[in-house]
N, C-alpha and C positions, 0 to 999 in steps of 0.2 A: 451446277452447270447452268449457265444463263440461257434463257430462251432466245432463239433467233427469229428473224422476221418471217421465216417460212414455217415456224412451228404453229400448230393450232393453239389458239388461246393467247397468242402473243400480245394482242391489243389489250387484253384484260389484265396483263401482268404489270404491276406497278414498278416503275423504274426509279429507284431511290438515288439521291445525290451522293451518298457516301460510297467509298470503295470497299472492297472486301478486306483491305488492309487495316481498317479501323481508323481511329482518331490519330492524327499525326502527332499531336502534342503528347499524348499518352505513350505512343510508340517511341518518341524521342526521349521521354523521361526514362522508360525502361532501358533503352540502349545506353544512355548516359550512366545510369546506375550500374549496368552490366560492365561498362568500361571501367568504372571505379573498382568493381570486384576483380576484374582481370588485373588491374594495376596492383591491388593489394595481394592478389594471388602470386604475382611475380616476387613480391617482397617476402611473402611467407608461403612457399610452395608446399610445405607439409600440411597446411590447413585446407588447401584446395586441390586435392589430387586429380579430380575429374577435370578441372580447368587446365591444370598443368599438362595432363595427357593430351587434351585437345590442342593446347598451344604448341606442343611438339609436332603436330601434324598440320595445323591450319594457322593463318594469320590472325592477329589479335582481334581485328574488327569482326571477322567471321565468328570467332569464339564468342565475342560479346553479343552478337546477334542471336547465336544459339542460346546463350544464357538468358538473354532478354525474352526469348520465346518460352523458355522453361519457366521463368518467373511469371510471365503472363498466363501460362496454363495453370500454374499453381494458384495465382490470384483469382482467376476465373472460377476454379473449382471451389476455393474457399468462399467466394461470394455466392456461388450458386447453391452451395450446401448450407450456408449460413453458420459455419463453424469457425473455430480459430485454427490457425496453422499449427500443425504438429509435425516437426521434422522427424523422420524415422531415424533410428539409431545408426543404421548402416549408410545413410546418405550424408555425404559431406560435399555437396555440390557447390556450396557457396551461394545458394539461393537465399534471398532476403526473407526473413520471417515476417509473415503478415498476420496481424491479429485484428479482430473486429470487436 
């Protein structure tokens, strides 16, 4: 929650230039990659059941944004822990494997 002008300590709070949504270029790359996964999921629905379930209920771009969000969370966790990505055996979400 961002401080407002009537909050105590507002003047001491640094106001940064970047938004909460992060780097536009990185966000765009994640969404383009997710759109590619959605396209390949349509060609091979048995490989991506999670995506196909979402595509049955939501438009393709909404599914791509959800997948991009999932990939971003996975990438952040991998980088924060300094480990390599290990897909669980029961997860077939179509998320891209990340290795460091």
